[in-house]
N, C-alpha and C positions, 0 to 999 in steps of 0.2 A: 486453409491451414489445417493440416491433418491432426495437430495436437489440440485443436479446439474442442472443449467440452460444451455441449448444448446447455444453454441457460434458459430458465423460464419455468422449470418445474414448480418453483415457488415464485409468486409475483414479486418483482423487484421492490415494490413498496412495502412488502412484508418482511424485509430483511433487516429492518432497523435494529431490532433487539439483538439479533445475532451480530450485527456490525458493532454495536456498542460493547457487547461482552468481549468480542475478539479484540477490539481496540484496547479495552482495559487489560486483557491478558498479555498483549505484546509489551505493555509497560514493564513487565518483569524483565523482559529482554533489554529494554532501554535502560532500566535501572542498573542492570549488571554491566552493560557497556559503559555507562557513565562512571560506575564504581571502579572498574578494573582496566579499561582501555585508555591508552594515551589520547587525550582530547585533540581534536583538530578544529580549525576555525569555522568550517562549514557544518560542524556537528555530524559529519557523515560517519564518525566512529559509532554513533548510536543507530545508524540505519541498518536495515535488514535486506536480505536478498531472497528471492524465491528459489528454493531447492526442489527441483522437480522430482528427484528420487525420493526425498522425504515427504513431498507434498506439504512443505512447511515454509514459513518465513524464518530465516536463520540470521543470527548476528554475524558481525565480523568476528575474527578470532579473538577470544578473550585471553586465552593462553595459547601457546603454540599449537596445541592439539585439542582445544576446548572451545565449543560454541554452544550458544543457547538458541532455542527456537520454539515456535508454536505451530503445531500441525492443526490447520484450521478446520478440516472436515470433521474432526471429533474433539476439537479443542483440548489438545494435549500438549503440555510443556515438555520440551526435549532438552537433554544435555548430551551433546555429541562429543566424543573424544575419538582419537585415532584407533582406539581399541573396541569401543562399544557405544551404545546409546541407552541412556536411562530415560524413562518416561514417567510422567505424572499426569494422570487424567484429571482435568479441571472440573469436568461435569460432576456436580454433586459436592464439590469442594468449595470452601470459602477462600478468600484472600489470606486469611490467617493460616489456614492449612497449607496453602501454596507457599507462603513465606517461610514457614517452618521447614518444609521439605527442601526448598531451594537453598536455604541457609545451611542446612545440614549437609546437603550434597556438595555445595561449593566449599564447605570447610574441609571436606575430604581431599580437595585439591589445593589446600593450604591458602585459600582466599579468605580474607577477613569478612565474615558475614555481616558485621555491623555496618559496613560501607553501603549495603543495600538500603539502609534506612535514611540515607542522605536525601533531602528534598530535591526534587527536580526543577528544571527551569520553566516549566509550564504546568498548568493544572487542567485536567480533563473535567468536563461537566460532572457534577456529582451524580453517582449511580447507586442503586441499591446494593451493589457489590461492596461499596464503601462502608455500608452498615451491617456487613456480615452475611448478606444473602449469598447462597452458593451459586456457582455458575450452572447454567442449564436453562433450557427453554421447553415449553410444552411440545414444540416440534423441533427437535435437534437437527432435522434434515436441513434446516436453514443454514447451519454452519457449513455443510457440504456444498450447498448452492453458493454461498459466499466464497468458498475456496475455489470453485470453478471460475469465478470472476478474476481472482488473483492469478490463477494458473494461466488462464487465457491471456490476460494482460501481459504477464511476464514474457510469454512467447512472442506476442505481437510487438511489444516494446523492444525486445532484442532485435527483431527485424528492423525496426526504426533505427536503432542504434547502429546497426551495421550498414544501413543504406544512407544515413545522414552523417556527413563528416562532422567531427568535433562534438560528438554526442557523449554524454556522461554514462557511466555504468547505470544499469537499471536498479533503482533502490526503492525500498519502502521506508517512508519516514514516519516514525512512531508518533510524532505530534499530531499530524492530521490523518495518518493512516493511509495516505495515498501511495501508489507505486508509480514511478515516473522516470523518464530520462530527460535531460536538459540539452538541447541543441544550442551550442554557443556559436553565434554568428560573428562575434568579435572576440576571439579567444584571449587577446591581450588588451582588451578595451577597458578594463577596470570596472568601476561601479556603473558606468554609463553603457556598458556593453550590451548589445542586443542579443536576445536569446528567445528560444521557443521551448516552453515546457509541454511535454506530451505525456499524459498519464491517465490513470484510472483512479477516481475517488470512489470509495465504497458507499458514499452518501455523506451528507453533512446537513448543516442548518439551512442551506440554500436549496438543495435537492435531496430528498430523503432516500432516493433510490441510487444505485451505482450509476456512474456516468464517466464517459471518456472526455478528456479535455485537451485542447490545443491552445495554449495561452502565450501570446506575444509579450515581450518586454523590450522597451517600454510600451505601456498600453497605448494603442492608437486612439484617436478621437472616435467616438461612437456614432457620430451624426451621419456618416456616409459609408458604413462598412459594406464591402461587396457581398453579394449573395453567396451563401454556402449551398452545397448540394444537399437537398432534403434527404433524410430527416434531421441532419445536423442544423444547429441554430446558434445564434450569438447570445452569449450572456453579456450584459452591458452594465449592470449595477454593481459598484464596488470593485470590480475587476472586469477585464475583457478576455473572453475565451470563446472559442468554438466548442460547442457541447454536443455530444451524442448520448442521449439518455438510454439506459437499459430498457426503459419502457418501449422504446422504438425497436431496439434490437430483438426483444423476445416476441415481437409480432411475427418475426420470421422463425419458423420452427426447425428448419434443417440446419444442422451445425455448420456445414460448409458455407451455406448462404449467410448465416450469422457472421462467420469469420470474414467473408468477403465484404459484407456491409460495413463492418467496423474498420477493416484495413483500408477500404476505399475511402471512407469518410476521413480517416486520419491522413492519408496521402493527399487528398484534395485540400484539406484544411491547412496542412503544412505549406503547400504551394501558395495558397492565398495569403497566409500569414507572412511568408517570406517576402512576397511582393509588397505587403503593407509596410514591413520594416525597412525594405529597400527604398521606400518613399517614392 
């Protein structure tokens, strides 16, 4: 994959603080989407997509010609219109600073800034940012490394979407901050429909480092799961998914080989998961 950026300049386990701050930052986008976009049942109106030209996660259209986004590599809030792009660097700024700027800017587009204050449907774990700490880390290069994971995943997942029928658009979900596509095996099957989620998590309470996942639904029994091609492995507690950890990806240094490793692991896992769901 020629668009793959080599990862590993910073150890995957050292990206937690960057991930937490970036996750917090994209909530400004989710707030705006909830405030100004027409809601849809699956909450996809709050999802973001990767914009390779802007190197950013970008909302759906809030107005005909207005979108919000976060450029991850330098943690900058963006407001895009058909005419221009306004930027607000988060590094060194607090959430109070950010809210003031965003409300002022959105007011210029005749959007009611008070609607940004509405409580959301979920809460993130409390972070020092909630107490007025400014964004920024001792090593801000971690944000650039995190951005590489998202840009790599976006390209790879678009390939999955175009090679697997009935796959959803590639979306980043602000609640868990993962970027994924969903392969629907029973497009008209209702709540019992079988599906395969394929995506990247930047890390969470289960695995602190970024990881790729291929997750079947409904979850199969875990007592006799078929072997995966190493270094992929099964996660079995709480949910079932084939996992490829970034710790295994960065053991390979060449970007083309990293790309091939991830793409191959995902292809093989999708085949295995399809067979499981076919029974």
